[in-house]
C-alpha positions in Angstrom: -53.6 -29.9 38.3 -52.3 -26.3 37.8 -53.1 -26.6 34.1 -56.6 -27.8 34.7 -57.2 -25.0 37.2 -56.0 -22.4 34.7 -58.2 -23.8 32.1 -61.3 -23.7 34.3 -60.5 -20.3 35.8 -59.0 -18.0 33.2 -57.7 -14.6 34.3 -60.0 -11.7 33.6 -58.8 -8.9 31.3 -60.0 -6.3 33.9 -57.8 -8.0 36.5 -54.8 -7.9 34.2 -55.3 -4.1 33.8 -55.4 -3.6 37.5 -52.2 -5.6 38.1 -50.4 -3.6 35.4 -51.5 -0.3 36.9 -50.3 -1.4 40.4 -46.9 -2.3 39.0 -46.5 1.0 37.4 -47.5 2.9 40.6 -45.0 0.8 42.6 -42.2 1.6 40.2 -43.1 5.2 40.2 -43.0 5.3 43.9 -39.6 3.7 43.9 -38.3 6.2 41.3 -39.6 9.1 43.4 -37.8 7.7 46.4 -34.6 7.2 44.5 -34.7 10.7 43.2 -34.5 12.1 46.7 -30.7 11.8 46.6 -29.3 13.5 43.5 -25.9 12.4 42.3 -24.0 12.1 39.0 -24.2 8.6 37.5 -20.6 8.5 36.1 -17.4 10.5 36.3 -14.0 10.2 34.5 -10.7 11.3 36.1 -7.0 10.9 35.6 -4.3 10.1 38.2 -2.8 13.0 40.2 -5.9 15.0 39.4 -8.9 15.9 41.6 -12.6 15.1 41.3 -15.8 16.4 43.0 -18.5 13.9 44.0 -21.7 15.9 44.3 -24.7 14.8 46.4 -27.9 16.6 47.3 -31.0 15.6 49.2 -34.4 16.5 47.7 -37.4 16.7 50.0 -40.5 18.1 48.4 -42.7 18.2 51.4 -40.0 18.9 54.1 -41.3 16.1 56.3 -38.1 14.0 56.3 -35.7 14.5 59.1 -32.0 14.0 58.2 -29.8 12.6 60.9 -26.4 11.7 59.2 -24.8 11.3 55.7 -22.0 8.9 54.7 -19.8 8.3 51.6 -19.2 4.6 51.0 -16.6 3.4 48.5 -17.0 0.0 46.7 -13.7 -0.8 44.8 -15.1 -4.3 44.0 -18.4 -6.1 44.4 -18.9 -7.1 48.0 -16.5 -4.6 49.6 -17.8 -1.4 51.2 -15.6 1.1 53.1 -16.7 4.3 54.7 -14.4 7.1 53.5 -16.3 10.2 54.8 -19.1 10.7 57.5 -20.9 13.9 58.4 -23.0 14.4 61.5 -24.5 17.8 62.4 -23.6 17.3 66.0 -20.4 15.3 65.9 -18.9 16.8 62.8 -16.8 15.2 60.1 -15.0 11.8 60.1 -12.7 10.0 57.7 -12.3 6.5 58.8 -10.4 5.0 55.8 -6.7 5.7 56.1 -6.1 5.4 52.3 -8.2 8.5 51.8 -6.8 10.4 54.8 -5.9 14.0 53.9 -7.2 13.4 50.3 -11.0 13.7 51.0 -12.8 16.9 52.2 -16.4 18.0 52.5 -17.1 21.0 50.3 -19.8 22.3 52.7 -20.9 21.5 56.3 -24.4 20.7 55.3 -26.6 17.6 55.4 -28.6 18.9 52.4 -25.4 19.2 50.2 -22.7 16.9 51.5 -20.5 16.9 48.3 -16.9 15.8 48.7 -13.6 16.3 46.8 -10.9 13.7 46.3 -7.4 15.0 45.5 -4.3 13.4 44.2 -6.2 10.6 42.6 -4.8 7.1 42.1 -5.7 4.5 39.6 -6.8 2.3 42.6 -9.5 4.9 43.5 -11.8 3.7 40.7 -15.1 2.2 41.9 -18.6 3.0 43.1 -19.1 5.9 45.5 -22.5 5.9 47.3 -23.9 9.0 49.1 -26.2 7.5 51.8 -28.5 9.4 54.1 -29.9 8.2 57.5 -33.4 9.7 57.7 -36.5 9.6 59.8 -39.1 8.2 59.4 -38.3 6.7 55.9 -35.0 5.2 56.8 -31.9 5.2 54.6 -31.8 7.0 51.2 -28.9 6.8 48.8 -27.5 7.6 45.4 -24.4 6.1 43.6 -21.7 7.6 41.3 -19.3 5.4 39.3 -15.8 6.8 39.1 -13.8 5.7 36.1 -10.1 6.2 36.3 -8.4 6.8 32.9 -4.7 6.6 32.2 -2.9 7.8 29.1 -0.6 5.0 27.8 3.1 5.5 27.6 3.7 4.8 23.9 7.0 3.7 22.4 8.4 1.9 19.3 11.8 0.4 18.6 13.6 -1.9 16.1 15.3 -5.1 17.0 18.7 -5.6 15.2 18.7 -9.0 13.6 20.9 -10.9 11.2 19.7 -11.9 7.7 18.6 -15.6 7.7 15.9 -18.0 6.8 13.8 -18.0 10.0 11.0 -15.5 11.0 12.2 -13.3 13.9 11.0 -10.2 15.7 12.4 -7.1 13.9 10.3 -4.4 15.6 8.3 -3.8 18.8 5.5 -1.3 19.7 4.2 -0.8 23.3 1.4 1.1 25.0 2.2 0.8 28.7 0.1 1.5 31.7 -3.0 2.7 29.9 -6.6 2.5 30.9 -8.6 1.3 29.1 -6.4 -1.0 27.0 -5.0 0.5 23.8 -5.1 -0.9 20.3 -1.9 -1.2 18.2 -1.7 -1.3 14.4 1.2 -1.5 12.0 1.5 0.4 8.7 4.1 -0.9 6.3 4.9 -2.3 2.9 7.3 -4.9 4.4 6.0 -8.4 4.2 5.5 -10.0 7.6 3.0 -10.4 10.5 2.6 -9.2 14.0 1.3 -10.6 17.4 -0.2 -8.7 20.3 -0.1 -9.4 24.1 -1.5 -7.6 27.1 -0.5 -7.5 30.8 -2.7 -6.1 33.6 -1.1 -3.9 36.2 -2.0 -4.0 40.0 -3.7 -0.6 39.8 -6.0 -1.5 36.9 -3.9 -0.3 34.1 -3.1 -2.4 31.0 0.1 -2.7 29.0 -0.3 -3.7 25.4 2.7 -4.9 23.3 2.9 -5.8 19.6 5.8 -7.7 18.0 6.4 -7.5 14.2 8.0 -10.6 12.6 9.5 -11.4 9.3 12.3 -13.5 7.6 15.0 -10.8 7.3 17.0 -10.3 4.1 19.7 -7.7 3.2 17.1 -5.9 1.1 15.0 -5.3 4.2 17.7 -3.3 5.9 16.6 0.3 6.3 13.0 -0.3 5.3 10.3 1.6 7.2 7.7 0.5 9.7 5.1 2.7 11.4 3.5 1.8 14.7 0.1 3.4 15.4 -1.6 3.4 18.9 -5.3 4.3 19.4 -6.7 4.8 22.9 -9.7 6.5 24.5 -7.7 9.2 26.3 -5.8 10.3 23.1 -7.4 13.0 20.9 -5.8 11.4 17.9 -3.8 8.2 17.1 -0.2 8.2 18.2 2.2 7.1 15.4 6.0 6.6 15.2 8.1 5.3 12.3 11.2 3.2 12.6 13.7 1.7 10.1 14.7 -2.0 10.2 18.2 -3.0 11.1 19.2 -6.2 9.3 22.9 -7.2 9.5 24.6 -9.2 6.8 28.1 -10.0 5.5 29.7 -7.8 2.8 29.0 -8.0 -1.0 32.0 -6.6 -3.0 32.5 -5.0 -6.4 35.4 -3.2 -8.1 34.8 -0.1 -10.1 36.9 2.4 -12.1 38.5 0.2 -14.8 37.8 1.6 -18.3 39.8 -0.8 -20.5 42.2 2.0 -21.4 45.2 1.4 -19.3 48.0 2.4 -21.7 51.7 2.5 -21.1 52.6 5.8 -19.4 49.1 6.7 -18.2 49.1 8.3 -14.7 46.5 8.3 -12.0 44.6 5.2 -12.9 42.2 4.4 -10.0 40.2 1.3 -8.8 37.6 1.5 -6.1 36.5 -1.4 -3.9 32.8 -0.9 -3.2 31.3 -3.0 -0.4 27.7 -3.3 0.8 27.5 -4.5 4.4 25.8 -4.0 7.7 27.6 -3.3 9.9 30.1 -1.3 7.8 33.3 -3.2 6.8 36.0 -3.2 9.4 38.8 -4.3 7.1 39.6 -3.8 3.3 42.6 -5.6 1.8 44.1 -5.2 -1.7 46.3 -8.0 -3.2 47.5 -9.1 -6.7 47.2 -12.5 -8.2 50.8 -12.4 -9.3 52.0 -11.8 -5.7 52.8 -8.5 -4.0 51.4 -5.3 -5.4 53.5 -3.5 -8.0 55.7 -0.7 -6.8 53.7 1.9 -8.8 50.5 1.1 -6.8 49.3 3.1 -3.8 46.5 1.8 -1.5 44.4 4.1 0.6 41.5 2.1 2.2 39.2 1.0 -0.5 41.0 3.0 -3.1 43.9 1.7 -5.3 45.8 4.2 -7.4 48.4 3.4 -10.1 50.8 6.3 -10.3 52.1 5.3 -13.7 50.9 2.4 -15.8 53.5 -0.1 -17.0 53.7 -3.8 -17.7 53.9 -4.5 -14.0 50.2 -3.7 -13.5 49.2 -6.1 -16.3 47.7 -8.4 -13.6 44.6 -9.3 -11.6 43.8 -7.2 -8.5 41.8 -8.7 -5.6 39.8 -6.7 -3.0 38.7 -8.5 0.2 36.3 -6.9 2.7 35.4 -8.2 6.2 32.9 -7.4 8.9 31.7 -9.3 12.0 29.4 -11.5 9.9 32.0 -12.7 7.4 34.3 -11.8 4.5 33.8 -11.4 0.7 36.1 -10.7 -2.2 36.1 -9.6 -5.8 38.8 -9.4 -8.5 39.4 -7.7 -11.8 42.0 -8.3 -14.5 43.6 -5.2 -16.0 45.2 -5.3 -19.4 48.0 -2.8 -20.3 48.0 -1.6 -24.0 50.8 0.1 -25.9 48.9 3.2 -27.1 46.0 5.2 -25.9 42.6 4.3 -27.3 40.6 7.2 -28.8 37.2 7.2 -27.3 34.6 8.1 -29.9 31.6 9.4 -28.2 28.4 7.8 -29.4 25.6 9.7 -30.9 23.4 11.5 -28.5 19.8 10.4 -27.9 18.4 13.3 -29.8 20.5 12.6 -32.8 19.5 9.0 -32.8 15.8 9.9 -32.6 16.2 12.5 -35.3 17.9 10.0 -37.6 15.2 7.4 -37.1 12.5 10.0 -37.8 14.3 11.2 -41.0 14.7 7.7 -42.3 11.0 7.0 -41.8 10.1 10.2 -43.6 12.4 9.3 -46.5 10.9 5.8 -46.8 7.4 7.3 -46.8 8.3 9.7 -49.5 9.7 7.0 -51.8 6.6 4.9 -51.3 4.4 7.8 -52.2 6.4 8.5 -55.4 6.2 4.8 -56.5 2.5 4.7 -55.8 2.0 7.9 -57.9 4.0 6.6 -60.9 2.2 3.3 -60.9 -1.1 5.1 -60.7 -0.2 7.2 -63.8 0.9 4.1 -65.7 -2.4 2.3 -64.9 -4.4 5.3 -66.1 -2.4 5.5 -69.4 -2.7 1.7 -70.1 -6.4 1.5 -69.4 -9.3 2.0 -71.9 -10.3 5.6 -72.9 -12.7 7.2 -70.5 -14.6 9.0 -73.4 -16.0 7.9 -76.7 -14.0 9.3 -79.6 -16.0 11.0 -82.5 -16.5 8.9 -85.6 -14.0 9.4 -88.4 -15.0 11.6 -91.3 -13.8 10.9 -94.9 -12.3 14.0 -96.5 -11.9 14.5 -100.2 -13.8 11.3 -101.2 -15.4 10.7 -104.5 -18.8 12.1 -105.5 -20.1 8.6 -105.8 -19.4 7.8 -102.2 -20.8 11.1 -100.9 -24.0 10.9 -103.1 -24.6 7.2 -102.5 -27.6 6.6 -100.2 -26.9 4.4 -97.2 -28.3 0.9 -97.7 -28.3 -2.0 -95.4 -25.3 -4.1 -96.1 -26.0 -7.5 -97.7 -23.8 -10.3 -98.8 -24.6 -12.5 -101.8 -22.8 -15.7 -102.6 -23.7 -17.9 -105.7 -21.4 -20.7 -104.7 -22.9 -23.2 -102.4 -21.4 -23.7 -98.9 -19.6 -26.8 -98.3 -20.5 -29.0 -95.4 -18.9 -27.8 -92.2 -18.3 -24.3 -93.4 -19.8 -21.4 -91.4 -20.9 -18.3 -93.1 -20.8 -15.0 -91.2 -23.0 -12.2 -92.5 -21.7 -8.7 -92.0 -23.8 -6.6 -89.7 -22.7 -3.1 -91.0 -21.0 -1.2 -93.7 -17.3 -0.5 -94.0 -16.1 2.4 -91.9 -15.7 5.7 -93.6 -12.1 6.9 -93.4 -10.0 9.7 -94.8 -8.4 7.7 -97.7 -8.1 10.3 -100.5 -6.0 13.2 -99.2 -5.1 15.4 -102.1 -1.8 16.6 -100.6 -0.3 13.4 -99.5 -1.9 10.9 -101.7 -3.8 7.8 -100.8 -3.5 7.0 -97.1 -3.9 3.3 -97.7 -0.5 2.9 -99.1 -1.3 4.1 -102.6 -4.1 1.6 -103.3 -7.3 2.5 -105.0 -10.1 3.9 -102.9 -13.1 1.6 -102.3 -16.1 3.6 -103.6 -18.7 1.0 -103.9 -20.6 -1.3 -101.6 -19.4 -4.9 -101.8 -23.0 -6.0 -101.8 -23.7 -4.8 -105.4 -21.4 -7.4 -106.9 -22.8 -10.8 -107.9 -19.9 -12.8 -106.6 -16.5 -12.6 -105.0 -14.7 -12.7 -108.4 -16.4 -9.5 -109.6 -15.4 -7.8 -106.3 -11.8 -8.9 -106.8 -11.7 -7.5 -110.3 -13.2 -4.2 -109.2 -10.5 -3.9 -106.5 -7.8 -4.6 -109.0 -9.0 -1.9 -111.4 -10.2 0.5 -108.7 -7.4 3.0 -109.2 -9.1 4.3 -112.4 -12.0 5.7 -110.3 -9.8 7.8 -108.0 -9.3 10.7 -110.4 -12.7 12.4 -110.1 -11.3 15.5 -108.4 -8.2 15.7 -110.7 -8.9 14.3 -114.2 -5.6 15.4 -115.8 -3.5 14.0 -112.9 -1.7 10.7 -113.5 -2.5 8.3 -110.7 0.4 6.6 -109.0 1.0 3.0 -109.9 -0.8 0.6 -107.7 1.5 -1.9 -106.3 -0.5 -3.1 -103.3 -1.2 -6.7 -102.8 -4.6 -8.0 -101.6 -3.2 -8.5 -98.1 -2.2 -4.8 -97.9 -5.6 -3.4 -99.1 -7.8 -1.6 -96.7 -10.8 -3.7 -97.6 -10.4 -7.4 -97.2 -12.2 -9.9 -99.4 -15.2 -11.8 -98.2 -14.2 -14.4 -95.7 -15.2 -18.1 -95.7 -14.8 -20.1 -92.6 
């Protein structure tokens, strides 16, 4: 039915505008009424300090009559207690005993009934309302919220634990009795985790505690943890570093033996080094052969051999104890007849210098080998320039005056089947064969003055070569030519070739 009515009778836009304007005027009227009592919305204070709660009545027209003013404290919702009342005729009144002697009016005036609360407590936090009884408008009021702050009491400490295989609390950090609650962080490189708990106090304060846990090992002993606390009342974060305390049984080693205990040596020393937490309470030296030799003196963890002899050719045992257990270590000393000469090894600089020198020398050798091989390859390779053609010196007039003709080869004898004939492509090279001072350079054979192409056959060429020494005397007709004793294979010009 309601939906049908709304559909039949829609709300006019003009009516909506009037409704909105009326709502705005109503809110404005309420705001103006609320502003008649001027107070501060919120204040912060600390325990043992004082705070002023200000209140003032604003009456623009002066038509409101003030009859009485009261301060009402609301610690929690639903609880209202009068702590201060002022009447122009009857004076001041402080009905709440918890505020007795701690609350005073700053002025004896209804228009400005501000109060001061001294020696504040955390339990004083709450809402404080300044309420006027007026005529004819009735009661007017304004409320201030008082927030009590408390700086936390910060602390951090370690928890001494024993090395083991279970996760335990190794450090604690606490921010006690703070308001509001603090925040705790851990800064460390130690592996582990932390847990945080809070506890509310009866006065509204909060205590925050954080426990740091890990599986402790001997290596964690002495490692650093930093607890950092952040809270509203602190200008900067509070931080404190602590070092872990992990207890464990001793681990033992013997030092001082240098493998040079020779007969007659004096003042040989062995030291028993123990790593333990707490520190060792007992150190004992014994010998595997029985009692300690007479030349041995023990002082705590130090064993001294006054003079080395065969009696100290034994095994020494050091045993260390603390409240978590005992551990031992042993070393066998060997007595030699003569003192060993200790040759100091090369210094680091000398070793580096030697290595650098060796590398430089190897590089130099490689460079020399490469240079020699390069020279050899250059010498064995083909010439890089074309040599000039040879010139015949002191040759016969016939050779000099003979015009150059294209070489030809004539053969009257027919070629047999399977034979290949190669036709020469150029003339014989011109060489210096007729040196007048040294004789024929071809081993004393006759110079070749003619062209093999002018002979009819090979036999005529052979006959000419055999008698060729008679034509070598053009430049010296009266000189007797040396005997020709050169075979055909030794002649400069070879006969025609048949393949």
